[in-house]
C-alpha positions in Angstrom: -31.6 -36.2 -6.7 -30.3 -38.4 -9.5 -32.0 -37.7 -12.8 -32.2 -39.8 -16.0 -30.2 -38.6 -19.0 -32.3 -37.4 -22.0 -30.6 -40.0 -24.2 -31.8 -42.8 -21.9 -35.3 -41.5 -21.9 -35.4 -41.1 -25.6 -33.9 -44.6 -26.3 -36.4 -46.2 -23.9 -39.4 -44.3 -25.4 -38.5 -45.3 -29.0 -39.2 -48.9 -28.0 -42.9 -48.0 -27.8 -42.9 -47.5 -31.6 -42.5 -51.2 -31.7 -44.9 -52.1 -28.9 -47.5 -49.6 -30.2 -47.3 -51.0 -33.7 -47.6 -54.7 -32.6 -50.3 -53.8 -30.1 -52.3 -51.8 -32.6 -52.2 -53.5 -36.0 -53.1 -57.1 -35.1 -55.9 -55.8 -32.8 -57.2 -53.5 -35.5 -56.5 -55.6 -38.7 -56.2 -59.3 -37.9 -59.8 -60.2 -37.1 -61.0 -58.1 -40.1 -58.3 -59.7 -42.3 -59.6 -63.2 -41.4 -63.3 -62.4 -41.7 -63.4 -59.9 -44.6 -60.4 -60.9 -46.7 -60.0 -64.6 -46.1 -63.7 -65.5 -45.5 -62.9 -67.2 -42.3 -66.1 -67.5 -40.1 -66.2 -65.0 -37.2 -66.2 -67.7 -34.5 -63.1 -69.5 -36.0 -61.3 -66.2 -36.6 -61.9 -65.2 -33.0 -60.3 -68.5 -31.9 -57.3 -68.0 -34.1 -56.6 -64.5 -32.8 -57.3 -65.3 -29.2 -55.4 -68.6 -29.2 -52.3 -67.1 -30.6 -52.3 -64.3 -28.0 -53.2 -66.5 -25.1 -50.0 -68.3 -25.9 -48.4 -65.4 -24.0 -50.0 -66.7 -20.8 -47.8 -69.7 -21.2 -44.5 -68.1 -22.4 -44.4 -64.7 -20.7 -43.7 -66.0 -17.1 -41.1 -68.3 -18.7 -39.5 -65.4 -20.5 -39.6 -63.3 -17.3 -37.8 -66.0 -15.5 -35.3 -66.4 -18.3 -34.8 -62.6 -18.4 -34.1 -62.5 -14.7 -31.7 -65.4 -15.0 -29.9 -63.8 -18.0 -29.6 -60.5 -15.9 -28.0 -62.4 -13.1 -25.5 -64.1 -15.4 -24.6 -61.3 -17.8 -25.6 -58.1 -16.0 -28.1 -57.1 -18.7 -31.5 -57.9 -20.2 -30.3 -56.9 -23.6 -29.9 -60.3 -25.2 -33.6 -61.3 -25.0 -34.7 -57.9 -26.3 -32.4 -58.0 -29.3 -33.5 -61.5 -30.4 -37.1 -60.4 -30.3 -36.4 -57.2 -32.2 -34.5 -59.1 -35.0 -37.1 -61.9 -35.5 -40.4 -60.0 -35.3 -40.2 -58.4 -38.8 -40.2 -61.8 -40.5 -43.0 -63.4 -38.5 -45.2 -60.2 -38.6 -44.9 -60.1 -42.4 -45.7 -63.8 -42.7 -48.9 -63.3 -40.6 -50.3 -61.2 -43.4 -48.8 -63.3 -46.3 -51.5 -66.0 -46.7 -51.3 -67.1 -50.4 -54.2 -66.3 -52.6 -56.6 -69.1 -53.2 -55.9 -70.8 -49.8 -58.8 -72.6 -48.2 -60.3 -71.1 -45.0 -58.8 -74.0 -43.1 -55.3 -73.5 -44.6 -55.6 -69.7 -44.1 -56.6 -70.1 -40.5 -53.7 -72.4 -39.7 -51.2 -70.2 -41.6 -52.3 -67.1 -39.6 -52.4 -69.0 -36.3 -48.8 -70.3 -36.6 -47.3 -67.1 -38.0 -48.9 -64.9 -35.4 -48.0 -67.3 -32.6 -44.3 -67.0 -33.7 -44.7 -63.2 -33.9 -46.2 -63.1 -30.5 -43.3 -65.1 -29.1 -40.8 -62.7 -30.7 -42.7 -59.7 -29.2 -42.7 -61.2 -25.7 -38.9 -61.8 -25.9 -38.6 -58.0 -26.2 -41.6 -56.8 -24.2 -41.1 -58.7 -21.0 -37.6 -57.4 -20.2 -38.6 -54.0 -21.7 -41.3 -53.5 -19.0 -38.9 -54.6 -16.3 -36.3 -51.9 -17.2 -37.8 -48.8 -15.5 -37.4 -50.3 -12.0 -33.7 -50.7 -12.8 -32.8 -47.5 -14.7 -35.1 -44.9 -13.0 -34.1 -44.2 -9.4 -37.2 -42.6 -7.8 -41.0 -42.4 -7.9 -41.0 -39.2 -9.9 -38.3 -40.2 -12.3 -40.2 -43.4 -13.2 -43.2 -41.2 -13.9 -41.1 -39.0 -16.1 -39.6 -42.0 -18.0 -43.0 -43.7 -18.5 -44.7 -40.4 -19.5 -42.3 -40.1 -22.5 -42.7 -43.7 -23.3 -46.5 -43.5 -23.3 -46.4 -40.2 -25.4 -44.4 -42.2 -27.9 -46.8 -45.1 -27.6 -49.7 -42.7 -28.3 -47.9 -41.4 -31.4 -47.2 -45.0 -32.6 -50.8 -45.9 -32.1 -51.9 -42.9 -34.2 -49.2 -43.7 -36.8 -50.1 -47.3 -37.2 -53.8 -47.0 -36.5 -54.5 -44.2 -38.9 -51.7 -45.1 -41.4 -52.2 -48.8 -41.4 -55.6 -48.8 -43.3 -54.1 -46.3 -45.8 -51.0 -48.5 -46.4 -53.3 -51.5 -46.8 -55.5 -49.7 -49.3 -59.2 -49.3 -49.6 -59.8 -52.6 -51.5 -58.6 -54.8 -48.6 -56.6 -56.8 -51.2 -54.3 -59.6 -50.1 -51.3 -57.7 -51.7 -52.3 -54.7 -49.6 -52.2 -56.7 -46.4 -48.8 -58.1 -47.4 -47.4 -54.6 -48.0 -48.7 -53.7 -44.6 -47.1 -56.7 -42.9 -43.7 -56.1 -44.5 -43.5 -52.3 -43.9 -45.0 -52.4 -40.4 -42.8 -55.3 -39.4 -39.6 -53.5 -40.3 -40.7 -50.4 -38.4 -41.7 -52.4 -35.3 -38.4 -54.3 -35.3 -36.4 -51.1 -35.7 -38.0 -49.4 -32.7 -37.4 -52.4 -30.6 -33.8 -52.7 -31.6 -33.1 -49.1 -30.6 -34.7 -49.6 -27.2 -32.7 -52.8 -26.6 -29.5 -50.6 -26.5 -30.8 -48.8 -23.4 -30.8 -52.0 -21.2 -27.9 -51.3 -18.8 -24.8 -53.6 -18.8 -23.3 -54.8 -15.6 -26.5 -54.1 -13.7 -25.8 -57.0 -11.3 -22.3 -57.6 -10.0 -23.1 -60.1 -7.2 -22.3 -63.2 -9.3 -24.0 -65.3 -11.9 -26.7 -66.7 -9.6 -27.1 -63.9 -7.0 -30.7 -63.1 -7.8 -31.9 -66.6 -8.6 -34.1 -68.5 -6.1 -32.5 -71.4 -4.2 -33.8 -74.1 -6.6 -32.4 -72.2 -9.6 -29.1 -71.5 -7.9 -28.6 -75.2 -7.4 -29.4 -75.9 -11.1 -27.4 -73.0 -12.5 -24.0 -74.8 -12.9 -25.7 -77.6 -14.9 -26.3 -76.6 -18.5 -28.5 -79.6 -18.9 -31.3 -78.2 -16.7 -34.5 -79.3 -18.4 -37.0 -77.0 -20.0 -39.6 -78.6 -17.8 -37.8 -77.7 -14.6 -37.1 -74.1 -15.8 -40.8 -73.7 -16.7 -41.9 -75.1 -13.3 -39.6 -72.5 -11.6 -40.9 -69.7 -13.8 -44.6 -70.6 -13.0 -43.7 -70.9 -9.3 -42.2 -67.4 -9.3 -45.2 -66.0 -11.2 -47.6 -67.5 -8.7 -45.4 -66.4 -5.7 -45.4 -62.8 -7.1 -49.1 -62.7 -7.3 -49.5 -64.1 -3.8 -46.9 -61.8 -2.3 -47.9 -58.5 -3.7 -51.4 -57.2 -3.0 -50.8 -53.9 -4.9 -49.7 -55.9 -8.0 -52.8 -58.1 -7.9 -55.0 -55.0 -7.8 -53.1 -53.1 -10.5 -53.0 -56.2 -12.8 -56.7 -56.8 -12.4 -57.6 -53.2 -13.3 -55.2 -53.2 -16.2 -56.5 -56.6 -17.5 -60.1 -55.3 -17.6 -59.0 -52.1 -19.3 -56.9 -54.1 -21.9 -60.1 -56.2 -22.5 -62.1 -53.0 -23.1 -59.5 -51.3 -25.4 -58.9 -54.6 -27.2 -62.6 -54.9 -27.9 -62.8 -51.3 -29.2 -59.7 -51.8 -31.3 -61.0 -54.9 -32.9 -64.4 -53.3 -33.5 -63.0 -50.1 -35.1 -62.7 -51.4 -38.7 -66.2 -52.9 -38.5 -67.7 -49.6 -37.1 -66.1 -47.8 -40.0 -67.4 -50.2 -42.6 -70.9 -51.2 -41.4 -72.0 -48.4 -38.9 -70.4 -45.2 -40.3 -70.1 -46.7 -43.8 -66.8 -45.0 -44.6 -63.4 -46.6 -45.2 -61.9 -43.3 -44.0 -63.7 -43.4 -40.7 -61.3 -45.9 -39.1 -58.4 -43.4 -39.6 -60.6 -40.6 -38.3 -61.5 -42.6 -35.2 -57.9 -43.2 -34.4 -57.0 -39.5 -35.0 -59.9 -38.5 -32.7 -58.8 -40.9 -30.0 -55.0 -40.4 -30.1 -54.5 -36.7 -30.9 -56.1 -35.6 -27.6 -54.0 -38.2 -25.8 -50.8 -36.7 -27.2 -51.8 -33.2 -26.1 -52.8 -34.1 -22.6 -50.1 -36.5 -21.7 -48.0 -33.9 -19.9 -51.1 -32.9 -17.9 -51.5 -36.4 -16.5 -47.9 -36.3 -15.5 -48.3 -33.1 -13.6 -51.5 -34.3 -12.0 -49.8 -37.5 -10.8 -47.0 -35.4 -9.2 -49.6 -33.3 -7.5 -52.2 -35.8 -6.2 -50.6 -39.2 -6.8 -50.6 -41.7 -9.6 -53.3 -43.9 -8.1 -55.9 -41.0 -7.8 -55.0 -39.8 -11.3 -55.5 -43.3 -12.7 -59.0 -43.5 -11.1 -59.9 -40.1 -12.7 -58.6 -41.2 -16.2 -60.5 -44.4 -16.0 -63.7 -42.7 -15.0 -63.4 -40.2 -17.8 -62.9 -43.0 -20.3 -65.9 -44.9 -19.0 -68.2 -41.9 -19.2 -67.0 -41.1 -22.8 -67.6 -44.6 -24.1 -71.0 -44.7 -22.5 -71.8 -41.5 -24.4 -71.2 -43.5 -27.7 -74.1 -45.9 -27.1 -76.5 -43.9 -29.4 -74.2 -44.9 -32.2 -76.2 -48.1 -32.5 -79.3 -46.2 -33.7 -78.0 -42.8 -34.7 -74.7 -43.1 -36.5 -72.9 -40.0 -37.5 -69.9 -37.7 -37.2 -70.9 -36.7 -33.7 -69.1 -39.9 -32.5 -65.7 -38.2 -32.9 -66.5 -35.8 -30.0 -66.9 -38.5 -27.3 -64.1 -40.4 -28.9 -61.8 -37.4 -28.3 -63.0 -37.3 -24.7 -62.1 -41.0 -24.4 -58.7 -40.2 -25.8 -58.0 -37.8 -22.9 -58.8 -40.6 -20.4 -57.0 -43.2 -22.5 -53.7 -41.2 -22.2 -53.9 -41.5 -18.4 -55.0 -45.2 -18.6 -51.8 -46.0 -20.5 -49.3 -43.8 -18.7 -50.3 -44.2 -15.1 -50.4 -47.9 -14.6 -47.1 -48.4 -16.4 -45.6 -45.8 -14.1 -47.1 -47.6 -11.1 -45.7 -51.0 -12.1 -42.0 -50.2 -11.4 -43.1 -48.7 -8.1 -44.7 -52.0 -7.2 -41.6 -53.9 -8.3 -39.2 -51.6 -6.3 -41.4 -51.6 -3.2 -41.6 -55.4 -3.3 -37.9 -55.8 -3.6 -37.3 -53.5 -0.6 -40.0 -54.7 1.8 -40.1 -58.4 1.3 -37.5 -60.2 3.5 -34.5 -61.5 1.6 -35.3 -65.0 3.0 -38.4 -65.2 0.8 -37.4 -67.3 -2.3 -37.4 -65.2 -5.5 -38.1 -61.9 -3.7 -35.0 -60.2 -4.8 -34.5 -58.6 -8.2 -37.5 -60.3 -9.7 -38.5 -57.6 -12.2 -38.8 -60.1 -15.0 -41.3 -62.2 -12.9 -43.5 -59.1 -12.5 -43.2 -58.0 -16.1 -43.8 -61.5 -17.4 -47.1 -61.8 -15.5 -48.0 -58.2 -16.5 -47.4 -58.8 -20.2 -49.4 -62.0 -20.1 -52.3 -60.2 -18.5 -52.2 -57.3 -20.9 -51.9 -59.4 -24.1 -54.5 -61.9 -22.9 -56.9 -59.0 -22.2 -56.3 -57.6 -25.7 -56.8 -61.0 -27.2 -60.0 -61.7 -25.3 -61.3 -58.3 -26.5 -61.0 -59.6 -30.1 -62.5 -62.9 -29.0 -65.4 -61.2 -27.3 -66.1 -59.3 -30.5 -66.1 -62.5 -32.6 -68.5 -64.0 -30.1 -70.9 -61.1 -30.5 -70.6 -61.4 -34.3 -71.4 -65.1 -34.1 -74.4 -64.5 -31.9 -75.8 -61.7 -34.0 -75.2 -63.5 -37.4 -72.3 -61.5 -38.9 -71.5 -62.6 -42.4 -67.8 -63.1 -43.4 -66.6 -62.4 -46.9 -63.6 -62.6 -49.2 -61.5 -59.6 -50.2 -63.2 -56.9 -52.3 -66.8 -57.9 -51.3 -68.8 -56.2 -48.6 -71.9 -58.2 -47.7 -75.2 -56.8 -46.4 -75.3 -57.3 -42.6 -78.4 -57.7 -40.5 -79.6 -54.9 -38.1 -78.7 -57.2 -35.2 -75.1 -57.6 -36.5 -74.6 -53.9 -36.9 -76.1 -53.1 -33.5 -73.7 -55.7 -32.0 -70.7 -54.0 -33.6 -71.9 -50.5 -32.3 -72.5 -51.7 -28.7 -69.1 -53.6 -28.7 -67.5 -50.2 -29.4 -69.4 -48.3 -26.7 -71.5 -50.0 -23.9 -69.4 -53.1 -23.3 -66.1 -51.2 -22.9 -67.8 -48.7 -20.6 -68.9 -51.6 -18.3 -65.5 -53.2 -18.3 -63.7 -50.0 -17.3 -66.3 -49.4 -14.6 -65.5 -52.8 -13.2 -61.8 -52.0 -13.2 -62.5 -49.0 -10.9 -63.9 -51.5 -8.3 -60.4 -53.0 -8.2 -58.5 -49.7 -8.2 -60.1 -48.5 -5.0 -58.1 -51.3 -3.2 -54.7 -50.1 -4.4 -52.7 -49.2 -1.2 -49.4 -47.9 -2.3 -48.7 -44.1 -2.0 -45.6 -42.0 -2.6 -44.3 -42.4 0.9 -44.4 -46.2 0.5 -42.1 -46.0 -2.5 -39.5 -43.3 -1.7 -39.3 -43.6 2.1 -38.5 -47.0 3.5 -40.4 -47.7 6.8 -41.4 -50.7 8.8 -45.0 -49.7 8.3 -44.7 -49.9 4.5 -43.5 -53.5 4.8 -46.6 -54.3 6.9 -48.7 -52.4 4.4 -47.6 -54.7 1.6 -48.4 -58.0 3.1 -51.9 -59.4 2.4 
């Protein structure tokens, strides 16, 4: 059996230093930066964070289409990944570079525009990055191995940025501290992405410049003047076709979206829990350490379990464990204390599986779709970018809605925004809302994701052994 080279696995995994940093720091810091450093009202801050991230819903399918098109023309997805890696440090630093004395309106617009540009740069890298495993890993188990190392690196990156970010920013939440955070973190994020872009294979497609494009795109390919509107229409059409065609993809995406919503909510709430519930600036770093350290330790165990009982069953188990652990945190609302680190560690064990397993299942879905769908179906061949574009849009939207949901809870419960260096007294309702946003609501969301997961149909035999039955199995 063909096995991946360690160099390929390591190079691909390093990309998660970038994706982990961009996924963690804005979710952890941005809403808090707006409400507690720039005095932006919680409802407006939520709109800023959510609006910039929901932009991914628009651009990710387009980038997926463009990445597939670039692969067909050049034989590699490397160009999109490199552009994203080189531009994200600038835009990420600008996000946290609002000038002192700016009005709340000016500050909101500044953050919105800068973060929108940073999200665009991130998507240029992330969409083709997610599509790579189906192209570089030959089998069901090798994809699990590749993704396991990637997610282990992702967990390390989340710990590094989640625990180290508040330290880098400083305890005073000063604007200069946020600027330092943006510059340093942006450079590290871009460096990780740039290394991973070198892993994208060259000459992956030798069938001609338009071999894998749908008929409409093939006709337009010779004409450089093809309009952006037409390209976008084709991209959206492919994204919709992908969702209609693949029942396993719809199920997996639904579950992952709900879980991204849950983790995005917890991530956004962590700073507030540390400040207003546990009343300790150090607590946010301790919460991340409690969550991620167990994840790093158990990652190989989820890999072994997936080999033994299947990825889909292991994913259900990991999700169930996470839901139970977050439910155990509900007493935090009326009995805050250090005991919360124990269920947080248990949630970390489940979180490791929730990250590794669906990402290992996605390339299986892509490979299965490419093999089982008749070649006469438009866009059914070599459409990894279409899948990854929709996937990235779903993940980032879920994370953004998590922050938006927290800001909605804050608005309803009367949370008071403030400027840097000042911590206002919050009402009991506001503090309870923060605590429940970190515990009960994520538990409910992950429980709902389990209802979707029970409908996931693919098994190992559908991936590695082509059969007529597997093709029938796929069709809705």
